[in-house]
PyMOL Python script that loads the backbone (N, CA, C, O; Angstrom):
from pymol import cmd

cmd.read_pdbstr("""\
ATOM      1  N   UNK A   1     212.479   0.261-254.561  1.00  0.00           N
ATOM      2  CA  UNK A   1     211.511   1.333-254.444  1.00  0.00           C
ATOM      3  C   UNK A   1     211.765   2.076-253.140  1.00  0.00           C
ATOM      4  O   UNK A   1     211.736   1.481-252.063  1.00  0.00           O
ATOM      5  N   UNK A   2     212.011   3.362-253.239  1.00  0.00           N
ATOM      6  CA  UNK A   2     212.317   4.146-252.058  1.00  0.00           C
ATOM      7  C   UNK A   2     211.076   4.874-251.579  1.00  0.00           C
ATOM      8  O   UNK A   2     210.193   5.224-252.362  1.00  0.00           O
ATOM      9  N   UNK A   3     211.031   5.093-250.278  1.00  0.00           N
ATOM     10  CA  UNK A   3     209.917   5.836-249.702  1.00  0.00           C
ATOM     11  C   UNK A   3     210.169   7.324-249.890  1.00  0.00           C
ATOM     12  O   UNK A   3     211.307   7.743-250.099  1.00  0.00           O
ATOM     13  N   UNK A   4     209.117   8.118-249.818  1.00  0.00           N
ATOM     14  CA  UNK A   4     209.300   9.569-249.963  1.00  0.00           C
ATOM     15  C   UNK A   4     210.252  10.147-248.917  1.00  0.00           C
ATOM     16  O   UNK A   4     210.978  11.102-249.195  1.00  0.00           O
ATOM     17  N   UNK A   5     210.249   9.572-247.724  1.00  0.00           N
ATOM     18  CA  UNK A   5     211.144  10.074-246.671  1.00  0.00           C
ATOM     19  C   UNK A   5     212.592   9.863-247.076  1.00  0.00           C
ATOM     20  O   UNK A   5     213.422  10.756-246.906  1.00  0.00           O
ATOM     21  N   UNK A   6     212.907   8.667-247.620  1.00  0.00           N
ATOM     22  CA  UNK A   6     214.281   8.401-248.046  1.00  0.00           C
ATOM     23  C   UNK A   6     214.674   9.293-249.210  1.00  0.00           C
ATOM     24  O   UNK A   6     215.806   9.776-249.268  1.00  0.00           O
ATOM     25  N   UNK A   7     213.746   9.518-250.143  1.00  0.00           N
ATOM     26  CA  UNK A   7     214.055  10.386-251.277  1.00  0.00           C
ATOM     27  C   UNK A   7     214.336  11.801-250.804  1.00  0.00           C
ATOM     28  O   UNK A   7     215.269  12.447-251.279  1.00  0.00           O
ATOM     29  N   UNK A   8     213.522  12.286-249.859  1.00  0.00           N
ATOM     30  CA  UNK A   8     213.743  13.626-249.326  1.00  0.00           C
ATOM     31  C   UNK A   8     215.052  13.701-248.558  1.00  0.00           C
ATOM     32  O   UNK A   8     215.771  14.697-248.645  1.00  0.00           O
ATOM     33  N   UNK A   9     215.362  12.657-247.809  1.00  0.00           N
ATOM     34  CA  UNK A   9     216.610  12.638-247.050  1.00  0.00           C
ATOM     35  C   UNK A   9     217.803  12.660-247.987  1.00  0.00           C
ATOM     36  O   UNK A   9     218.792  13.345-247.726  1.00  0.00           O
ATOM     37  N   UNK A  10     217.712  11.905-249.089  1.00  0.00           N
ATOM     38  CA  UNK A  10     218.808  11.908-250.056  1.00  0.00           C
ATOM     39  C   UNK A  10     218.964  13.281-250.689  1.00  0.00           C
ATOM     40  O   UNK A  10     220.083  13.730-250.939  1.00  0.00           O
ATOM     41  N   UNK A  11     217.845  13.951-250.948  1.00  0.00           N
ATOM     42  CA  UNK A  11     217.909  15.294-251.517  1.00  0.00           C
ATOM     43  C   UNK A  11     218.573  16.258-250.535  1.00  0.00           C
ATOM     44  O   UNK A  11     219.342  17.132-250.936  1.00  0.00           O
ATOM     45  N   UNK A  12     218.276  16.096-249.268  1.00  0.00           N
ATOM     46  CA  UNK A  12     218.879  16.961-248.244  1.00  0.00           C
ATOM     47  C   UNK A  12     220.371  16.683-248.138  1.00  0.00           C
ATOM     48  O   UNK A  12     221.168  17.610-247.998  1.00  0.00           O
ATOM     49  N   UNK A  13     220.752  15.411-248.203  1.00  0.00           N
ATOM     50  CA  UNK A  13     222.168  15.060-248.134  1.00  0.00           C
ATOM     51  C   UNK A  13     222.906  15.633-249.343  1.00  0.00           C
ATOM     52  O   UNK A  13     224.018  16.141-249.198  1.00  0.00           O
ATOM     53  N   UNK A  14     222.306  15.559-250.531  1.00  0.00           N
ATOM     54  CA  UNK A  14     222.933  16.136-251.716  1.00  0.00           C
ATOM     55  C   UNK A  14     223.091  17.640-251.566  1.00  0.00           C
ATOM     56  O   UNK A  14     224.111  18.206-251.960  1.00  0.00           O
ATOM     57  N   UNK A  15     222.084  18.284-250.997  1.00  0.00           N
ATOM     58  CA  UNK A  15     222.174  19.727-250.767  1.00  0.00           C
ATOM     59  C   UNK A  15     223.284  20.042-249.774  1.00  0.00           C
ATOM     60  O   UNK A  15     223.988  21.041-249.920  1.00  0.00           O
ATOM     61  N   UNK A  16     223.440  19.188-248.763  1.00  0.00           N
ATOM     62  CA  UNK A  16     224.513  19.389-247.790  1.00  0.00           C
ATOM     63  C   UNK A  16     225.877  19.230-248.448  1.00  0.00           C
ATOM     64  O   UNK A  16     226.809  19.976-248.148  1.00  0.00           O
ATOM     65  N   UNK A  17     225.989  18.263-249.340  1.00  0.00           N
ATOM     66  CA  UNK A  17     227.261  18.061-250.027  1.00  0.00           C
ATOM     67  C   UNK A  17     227.587  19.258-250.918  1.00  0.00           C
ATOM     68  O   UNK A  17     228.743  19.676-250.994  1.00  0.00           O
ATOM     69  N   UNK A  18     226.581  19.810-251.592  1.00  0.00           N
ATOM     70  CA  UNK A  18     226.799  20.999-252.412  1.00  0.00           C
ATOM     71  C   UNK A  18     227.201  22.186-251.550  1.00  0.00           C
ATOM     72  O   UNK A  18     228.087  22.962-251.906  1.00  0.00           O
ATOM     73  N   UNK A  19     226.531  22.309-250.410  1.00  0.00           N
ATOM     74  CA  UNK A  19     226.847  23.417-249.503  1.00  0.00           C
ATOM     75  C   UNK A  19     228.263  23.282-248.969  1.00  0.00           C
ATOM     76  O   UNK A  19     228.961  24.280-248.792  1.00  0.00           O
ATOM     77  N   UNK A  20     228.690  22.052-248.712  1.00  0.00           N
ATOM     78  CA  UNK A  20     230.032  21.834-248.183  1.00  0.00           C
ATOM     79  C   UNK A  20     231.094  22.162-249.213  1.00  0.00           C
ATOM     80  O   UNK A  20     232.210  22.540-248.856  1.00  0.00           O
ATOM     81  N   UNK A  21     230.759  22.020-250.494  1.00  0.00           N
ATOM     82  CA  UNK A  21     231.748  22.296-251.532  1.00  0.00           C
ATOM     83  C   UNK A  21     232.004  23.800-251.695  1.00  0.00           C
ATOM     84  O   UNK A  21     233.050  24.201-252.207  1.00  0.00           O
ATOM     85  N   UNK A  22     231.062  24.619-251.265  1.00  0.00           N
ATOM     86  CA  UNK A  22     231.258  26.066-251.312  1.00  0.00           C
ATOM     87  C   UNK A  22     232.038  26.493-250.069  1.00  0.00           C
ATOM     88  O   UNK A  22     231.696  26.101-248.953  1.00  0.00           O
ATOM     89  N   UNK A  23     233.070  27.285-250.263  1.00  0.00           N
ATOM     90  CA  UNK A  23     233.888  27.685-249.124  1.00  0.00           C
ATOM     91  C   UNK A  23     233.287  28.848-248.349  1.00  0.00           C
ATOM     92  O   UNK A  23     233.445  28.914-247.130  1.00  0.00           O
ATOM     93  N   UNK A  24     232.610  29.756-249.016  1.00  0.00           N
ATOM     94  CA  UNK A  24     232.041  30.915-248.331  1.00  0.00           C
ATOM     95  C   UNK A  24     230.711  30.588-247.684  1.00  0.00           C
ATOM     96  O   UNK A  24     229.758  30.242-248.382  1.00  0.00           O
ATOM     97  N   UNK A  25     230.626  30.687-246.387  1.00  0.00           N
ATOM     98  CA  UNK A  25     229.375  30.442-245.677  1.00  0.00           C
ATOM     99  C   UNK A  25     228.964  28.988-245.653  1.00  0.00           C
ATOM    100  O   UNK A  25     227.785  28.685-245.469  1.00  0.00           O
ATOM    101  N   UNK A  26     229.901  28.090-245.833  1.00  0.00           N
ATOM    102  CA  UNK A  26     229.580  26.662-245.906  1.00  0.00           C
ATOM    103  C   UNK A  26     228.997  26.163-244.589  1.00  0.00           C
ATOM    104  O   UNK A  26     228.056  25.369-244.584  1.00  0.00           O
ATOM    105  N   UNK A  27     229.538  26.616-243.503  1.00  0.00           N
ATOM    106  CA  UNK A  27     229.059  26.136-242.209  1.00  0.00           C
ATOM    107  C   UNK A  27     227.592  26.493-242.006  1.00  0.00           C
ATOM    108  O   UNK A  27     226.806  25.660-241.555  1.00  0.00           O
ATOM    109  N   UNK A  28     227.225  27.714-242.332  1.00  0.00           N
ATOM    110  CA  UNK A  28     225.838  28.148-242.172  1.00  0.00           C
ATOM    111  C   UNK A  28     224.916  27.354-243.082  1.00  0.00           C
ATOM    112  O   UNK A  28     223.816  26.976-242.677  1.00  0.00           O
ATOM    113  N   UNK A  29     225.357  27.099-244.312  1.00  0.00           N
ATOM    114  CA  UNK A  29     224.553  26.317-245.245  1.00  0.00           C
ATOM    115  C   UNK A  29     224.348  24.895-244.737  1.00  0.00           C
ATOM    116  O   UNK A  29     223.247  24.350-244.813  1.00  0.00           O
ATOM    117  N   UNK A  30     225.398  24.312-244.228  1.00  0.00           N
ATOM    118  CA  UNK A  30     225.311  22.944-243.708  1.00  0.00           C
ATOM    119  C   UNK A  30     224.385  22.897-242.500  1.00  0.00           C
ATOM    120  O   UNK A  30     223.573  21.982-242.367  1.00  0.00           O
ATOM    121  N   UNK A  31     224.509  23.880-241.630  1.00  0.00           N
ATOM    122  CA  UNK A  31     223.628  23.920-240.453  1.00  0.00           C
ATOM    123  C   UNK A  31     222.165  24.057-240.869  1.00  0.00           C
ATOM    124  O   UNK A  31     221.291  23.429-240.270  1.00  0.00           O
ATOM    125  N   UNK A  32     221.893  24.869-241.885  1.00  0.00           N
ATOM    126  CA  UNK A  32     220.524  25.019-242.376  1.00  0.00           C
ATOM    127  C   UNK A  32     219.994  23.709-242.935  1.00  0.00           C
ATOM    128  O   UNK A  32     218.851  23.333-242.673  1.00  0.00           O
ATOM    129  N   UNK A  33     220.814  23.024-243.697  1.00  0.00           N
ATOM    130  CA  UNK A  33     220.400  21.756-244.298  1.00  0.00           C
ATOM    131  C   UNK A  33     220.167  20.712-243.213  1.00  0.00           C
ATOM    132  O   UNK A  33     219.185  19.970-243.266  1.00  0.00           O
ATOM    133  N   UNK A  34     221.050  20.650-242.242  1.00  0.00           N
ATOM    134  CA  UNK A  34     220.884  19.680-241.161  1.00  0.00           C
ATOM    135  C   UNK A  34     219.653  19.993-240.317  1.00  0.00           C
ATOM    136  O   UNK A  34     218.966  19.078-239.864  1.00  0.00           O
ATOM    137  N   UNK A  35     219.370  21.264-240.103  1.00  0.00           N
ATOM    138  CA  UNK A  35     218.175  21.657-239.363  1.00  0.00           C
ATOM    139  C   UNK A  35     216.922  21.220-240.129  1.00  0.00           C
ATOM    140  O   UNK A  35     215.965  20.726-239.533  1.00  0.00           O
ATOM    141  N   UNK A  36     216.935  21.401-241.437  1.00  0.00           N
ATOM    142  CA  UNK A  36     215.804  20.975-242.268  1.00  0.00           C
ATOM    143  C   UNK A  36     215.636  19.455-242.218  1.00  0.00           C
ATOM    144  O   UNK A  36     214.516  18.954-242.126  1.00  0.00           O
ATOM    145  N   UNK A  37     216.741  18.731-242.278  1.00  0.00           N
ATOM    146  CA  UNK A  37     216.680  17.277-242.192  1.00  0.00           C
ATOM    147  C   UNK A  37     216.113  16.838-240.848  1.00  0.00           C
ATOM    148  O   UNK A  37     215.301  15.915-240.788  1.00  0.00           O
ATOM    149  N   UNK A  38     216.533  17.491-239.777  1.00  0.00           N
ATOM    150  CA  UNK A  38     216.031  17.157-238.454  1.00  0.00           C
ATOM    151  C   UNK A  38     214.521  17.396-238.369  1.00  0.00           C
ATOM    152  O   UNK A  38     213.796  16.589-237.788  1.00  0.00           O
ATOM    153  N   UNK A  39     214.057  18.486-238.939  1.00  0.00           N
ATOM    154  CA  UNK A  39     212.620  18.772-238.932  1.00  0.00           C
ATOM    155  C   UNK A  39     211.843  17.712-239.711  1.00  0.00           C
ATOM    156  O   UNK A  39     210.775  17.282-239.275  1.00  0.00           O
ATOM    157  N   UNK A  40     212.366  17.293-240.852  1.00  0.00           N
ATOM    158  CA  UNK A  40     211.693  16.269-241.656  1.00  0.00           C
ATOM    159  C   UNK A  40     211.674  14.925-240.945  1.00  0.00           C
ATOM    160  O   UNK A  40     210.678  14.204-241.003  1.00  0.00           O
ATOM    161  N   UNK A  41     212.765  14.585-240.278  1.00  0.00           N
ATOM    162  CA  UNK A  41     212.800  13.320-239.550  1.00  0.00           C
ATOM    163  C   UNK A  41     211.864  13.343-238.349  1.00  0.00           C
ATOM    164  O   UNK A  41     211.241  12.331-238.028  1.00  0.00           O
ATOM    165  N   UNK A  42     211.760  14.495-237.682  1.00  0.00           N
ATOM    166  CA  UNK A  42     210.818  14.618-236.578  1.00  0.00           C
ATOM    167  C   UNK A  42     209.383  14.475-237.078  1.00  0.00           C
ATOM    168  O   UNK A  42     208.554  13.850-236.417  1.00  0.00           O
ATOM    169  N   UNK A  43     209.090  15.049-238.238  1.00  0.00           N
ATOM    170  CA  UNK A  43     207.753  14.925-238.819  1.00  0.00           C
ATOM    171  C   UNK A  43     207.460  13.469-239.176  1.00  0.00           C
ATOM    172  O   UNK A  43     206.345  12.989-238.968  1.00  0.00           O
ATOM    173  N   UNK A  44     208.459  12.766-239.713  1.00  0.00           N
ATOM    174  CA  UNK A  44     208.279  11.354-240.050  1.00  0.00           C
ATOM    175  C   UNK A  44     208.042  10.528-238.788  1.00  0.00           C
ATOM    176  O   UNK A  44     207.216   9.615-238.790  1.00  0.00           O
ATOM    177  N   UNK A  45     208.752  10.839-237.723  1.00  0.00           N
ATOM    178  CA  UNK A  45     208.556  10.124-236.458  1.00  0.00           C
ATOM    179  C   UNK A  45     207.161  10.394-235.901  1.00  0.00           C
ATOM    180  O   UNK A  45     206.518   9.488-235.370  1.00  0.00           O
ATOM    181  N   UNK A  46     206.695  11.625-236.019  1.00  0.00           N
ATOM    182  CA  UNK A  46     205.340  11.952-235.569  1.00  0.00           C
ATOM    183  C   UNK A  46     204.298  11.188-236.389  1.00  0.00           C
ATOM    184  O   UNK A  46     203.320  10.684-235.837  1.00  0.00           O
ATOM    185  N   UNK A  47     204.508  11.105-237.701  1.00  0.00           N
ATOM    186  CA  UNK A  47     203.598  10.358-238.564  1.00  0.00           C
ATOM    187  C   UNK A  47     203.573   8.879-238.183  1.00  0.00           C
ATOM    188  O   UNK A  47     202.512   8.256-238.145  1.00  0.00           O
ATOM    189  N   UNK A  48     204.744   8.331-237.905  1.00  0.00           N
ATOM    190  CA  UNK A  48     204.819   6.922-237.501  1.00  0.00           C
ATOM    191  C   UNK A  48     204.100   6.712-236.174  1.00  0.00           C
ATOM    192  O   UNK A  48     203.396   5.718-235.996  1.00  0.00           O
ATOM    193  N   UNK A  49     204.274   7.638-235.252  1.00  0.00           N
ATOM    194  CA  UNK A  49     203.598   7.521-233.958  1.00  0.00           C
ATOM    195  C   UNK A  49     202.080   7.576-234.135  1.00  0.00           C
ATOM    196  O   UNK A  49     201.349   6.811-233.506  1.00  0.00           O
ATOM    197  N   UNK A  50     201.612   8.477-234.988  1.00  0.00           N
ATOM    198  CA  UNK A  50     200.174   8.571-235.248  1.00  0.00           C
ATOM    199  C   UNK A  50     199.640   7.272-235.848  1.00  0.00           C
ATOM    200  O   UNK A  50     198.539   6.834-235.513  1.00  0.00           O
ATOM    201  N   UNK A  51     200.420   6.663-236.730  1.00  0.00           N
ATOM    202  CA  UNK A  51     200.014   5.404-237.353  1.00  0.00           C
ATOM    203  C   UNK A  51     199.921   4.289-236.317  1.00  0.00           C
ATOM    204  O   UNK A  51     198.988   3.487-236.348  1.00  0.00           O
ATOM    205  N   UNK A  52     200.879   4.237-235.408  1.00  0.00           N
ATOM    206  CA  UNK A  52     200.872   3.208-234.365  1.00  0.00           C
ATOM    207  C   UNK A  52     199.682   3.411-233.430  1.00  0.00           C
ATOM    208  O   UNK A  52     199.039   2.443-233.025  1.00  0.00           O
ATOM    209  N   UNK A  53     199.388   4.661-233.086  1.00  0.00           N
ATOM    210  CA  UNK A  53     198.250   4.941-232.209  1.00  0.00           C
ATOM    211  C   UNK A  53     196.942   4.567-232.906  1.00  0.00           C
ATOM    212  O   UNK A  53     196.022   4.054-232.269  1.00  0.00           O
ATOM    213  N   UNK A  54     196.859   4.823-234.205  1.00  0.00           N
ATOM    214  CA  UNK A  54     195.636   4.528-234.945  1.00  0.00           C
ATOM    215  C   UNK A  54     195.440   3.026-235.153  1.00  0.00           C
ATOM    216  O   UNK A  54     194.305   2.552-235.186  1.00  0.00           O
ATOM    217  N   UNK A  55     196.531   2.276-235.293  1.00  0.00           N
ATOM    218  CA  UNK A  55     196.458   0.840-235.586  1.00  0.00           C
ATOM    219  C   UNK A  55     197.434   0.067-234.704  1.00  0.00           C
ATOM    220  O   UNK A  55     198.441  -0.437-235.203  1.00  0.00           O
ATOM    221  N   UNK A  56     197.158  -0.038-233.401  1.00  0.00           N
ATOM    222  CA  UNK A  56     198.136  -0.665-232.497  1.00  0.00           C
ATOM    223  C   UNK A  56     198.371  -2.151-232.763  1.00  0.00           C
ATOM    224  O   UNK A  56     199.514  -2.607-232.725  1.00  0.00           O
ATOM    225  N   UNK A  57     197.309  -2.912-233.031  1.00  0.00           N
ATOM    226  CA  UNK A  57     197.481  -4.349-233.238  1.00  0.00           C
ATOM    227  C   UNK A  57     198.237  -4.637-234.535  1.00  0.00           C
ATOM    228  O   UNK A  57     199.098  -5.516-234.572  1.00  0.00           O
ATOM    229  N   UNK A  58     197.918  -3.907-235.580  1.00  0.00           N
ATOM    230  CA  UNK A  58     198.633  -4.086-236.839  1.00  0.00           C
ATOM    231  C   UNK A  58     200.103  -3.698-236.681  1.00  0.00           C
ATOM    232  O   UNK A  58     200.977  -4.317-237.288  1.00  0.00           O
ATOM    233  N   UNK A  59     200.377  -2.675-235.870  1.00  0.00           N
ATOM    234  CA  UNK A  59     201.754  -2.243-235.641  1.00  0.00           C
ATOM    235  C   UNK A  59     202.554  -3.311-234.901  1.00  0.00           C
ATOM    236  O   UNK A  59     203.710  -3.573-235.235  1.00  0.00           O
ATOM    237  N   UNK A  60     201.930  -3.925-233.894  1.00  0.00           N
ATOM    238  CA  UNK A  60     202.604  -4.992-233.147  1.00  0.00           C
ATOM    239  C   UNK A  60     202.853  -6.192-234.060  1.00  0.00           C
ATOM    240  O   UNK A  60     203.929  -6.789-234.026  1.00  0.00           O
ATOM    241  N   UNK A  61     201.864  -6.542-234.868  1.00  0.00           N
ATOM    242  CA  UNK A  61     202.023  -7.672-235.795  1.00  0.00           C
ATOM    243  C   UNK A  61     203.132  -7.390-236.801  1.00  0.00           C
ATOM    244  O   UNK A  61     203.942  -8.269-237.093  1.00  0.00           O
ATOM    245  N   UNK A  62     203.173  -6.177-237.330  1.00  0.00           N
ATOM    246  CA  UNK A  62     204.215  -5.818-238.297  1.00  0.00           C
ATOM    247  C   UNK A  62     205.595  -5.863-237.645  1.00  0.00           C
ATOM    248  O   UNK A  62     206.552  -6.337-238.256  1.00  0.00           O
ATOM    249  N   UNK A  63     205.703  -5.378-236.423  1.00  0.00           N
ATOM    250  CA  UNK A  63     206.992  -5.410-235.721  1.00  0.00           C
ATOM    251  C   UNK A  63     207.429  -6.849-235.461  1.00  0.00           C
ATOM    252  O   UNK A  63     208.606  -7.178-235.607  1.00  0.00           O
ATOM    253  N   UNK A  64     206.481  -7.708-235.075  1.00  0.00           N
ATOM    254  CA  UNK A  64     206.801  -9.108-234.843  1.00  0.00           C
ATOM    255  C   UNK A  64     207.285  -9.777-236.127  1.00  0.00           C
ATOM    256  O   UNK A  64     208.294 -10.482-236.119  1.00  0.00           O
ATOM    257  N   UNK A  65     206.566  -9.558-237.232  1.00  0.00           N
ATOM    258  CA  UNK A  65     206.958 -10.168-238.506  1.00  0.00           C
ATOM    259  C   UNK A  65     208.312  -9.650-238.981  1.00  0.00           C
ATOM    260  O   UNK A  65     209.121 -10.412-239.511  1.00  0.00           O
ATOM    261  N   UNK A  66     208.554  -8.379-238.796  1.00  0.00           N
ATOM    262  CA  UNK A  66     209.853  -7.820-239.181  1.00  0.00           C
ATOM    263  C   UNK A  66     210.969  -8.433-238.344  1.00  0.00           C
ATOM    264  O   UNK A  66     212.034  -8.759-238.868  1.00  0.00           O
ATOM    265  N   UNK A  67     210.728  -8.590-237.050  1.00  0.00           N
ATOM    266  CA  UNK A  67     211.721  -9.219-236.174  1.00  0.00           C
ATOM    267  C   UNK A  67     211.981 -10.664-236.566  1.00  0.00           C
ATOM    268  O   UNK A  67     213.126 -11.116-236.559  1.00  0.00           O
ATOM    269  N   UNK A  68     210.920 -11.394-236.910  1.00  0.00           N
ATOM    270  CA  UNK A  68     211.078 -12.787-237.341  1.00  0.00           C
ATOM    271  C   UNK A  68     211.862 -12.861-238.643  1.00  0.00           C
ATOM    272  O   UNK A  68     212.696 -13.749-238.820  1.00  0.00           O
ATOM    273  N   UNK A  69     211.598 -11.935-239.551  1.00  0.00           N
ATOM    274  CA  UNK A  69     212.323 -11.902-240.827  1.00  0.00           C
ATOM    275  C   UNK A  69     213.806 -11.620-240.608  1.00  0.00           C
ATOM    276  O   UNK A  69     214.658 -12.293-241.187  1.00  0.00           O
ATOM    277  N   UNK A  70     214.112 -10.645-239.786  1.00  0.00           N
ATOM    278  CA  UNK A  70     215.510 -10.311-239.506  1.00  0.00           C
ATOM    279  C   UNK A  70     216.209 -11.476-238.808  1.00  0.00           C
ATOM    280  O   UNK A  70     217.353 -11.797-239.130  1.00  0.00           O
ATOM    281  N   UNK A  71     215.528 -12.106-237.859  1.00  0.00           N
ATOM    282  CA  UNK A  71     216.116 -13.256-237.164  1.00  0.00           C
ATOM    283  C   UNK A  71     216.384 -14.390-238.144  1.00  0.00           C
ATOM    284  O   UNK A  71     217.420 -15.050-238.061  1.00  0.00           O
ATOM    285  N   UNK A  72     215.469 -14.617-239.060  1.00  0.00           N
ATOM    286  CA  UNK A  72     215.661 -15.655-240.067  1.00  0.00           C
ATOM    287  C   UNK A  72     216.851 -15.355-240.973  1.00  0.00           C
ATOM    288  O   UNK A  72     217.629 -16.250-241.303  1.00  0.00           O
ATOM    289  N   UNK A  73     216.987 -14.106-241.368  1.00  0.00           N
ATOM    290  CA  UNK A  73     218.108 -13.730-242.224  1.00  0.00           C
ATOM    291  C   UNK A  73     219.439 -13.851-241.488  1.00  0.00           C
ATOM    292  O   UNK A  73     220.437 -14.275-242.071  1.00  0.00           O
ATOM    293  N   UNK A  74     219.456 -13.482-240.224  1.00  0.00           N
ATOM    294  CA  UNK A  74     220.691 -13.580-239.435  1.00  0.00           C
ATOM    295  C   UNK A  74     221.079 -15.044-239.229  1.00  0.00           C
ATOM    296  O   UNK A  74     222.254 -15.399-239.324  1.00  0.00           O
ATOM    297  N   UNK A  75     220.093 -15.886-238.947  1.00  0.00           N
ATOM    298  CA  UNK A  75     220.413 -17.295-238.706  1.00  0.00           C
ATOM    299  C   UNK A  75     220.898 -17.986-239.975  1.00  0.00           C
ATOM    300  O   UNK A  75     221.695 -18.921-239.894  1.00  0.00           O
ATOM    301  N   UNK A  76     220.436 -17.549-241.142  1.00  0.00           N
ATOM    302  CA  UNK A  76     220.908 -18.131-242.409  1.00  0.00           C
ATOM    303  C   UNK A  76     222.325 -17.695-242.735  1.00  0.00           C
ATOM    304  O   UNK A  76     223.072 -18.423-243.390  1.00  0.00           O
ATOM    305  N   UNK A  77     222.690 -16.509-242.278  1.00  0.00           N
ATOM    306  CA  UNK A  77     224.022 -15.984-242.573  1.00  0.00           C
ATOM    307  C   UNK A  77     225.115 -16.723-241.802  1.00  0.00           C
ATOM    308  O   UNK A  77     226.284 -16.667-242.184  1.00  0.00           O
ATOM    309  N   UNK A  78     224.756 -17.397-240.749  1.00  0.00           N
ATOM    310  CA  UNK A  78     225.748 -18.077-239.927  1.00  0.00           C
ATOM    311  C   UNK A  78     225.990 -19.444-240.379  1.00  0.00           C
ATOM    312  O   UNK A  78     226.803 -20.155-239.788  1.00  0.00           O
TER     313      UNK A  78
END
""", "prot")
cmd.dss("prot")
cmd.show_as("cartoon", "prot")
cmd.util.cbc("prot")
cmd.orient("prot")
């Protein structure tokens, strides 16, 4: 299950690939797509920051659990 941010990012990447396949004005098209992607990622970062400010303890707990999960997966791989 993908998040809306990932789906939008994939759509932007596909648009960039289409723009790159066109030879006329490809650079401008790619720059436009990358600028749009940057704006969407900045908006996602702002949303994440707002969520952390609204729920600081839950954010710390989630980060701790995610770190423990990653550490567990890394230790099993060895």
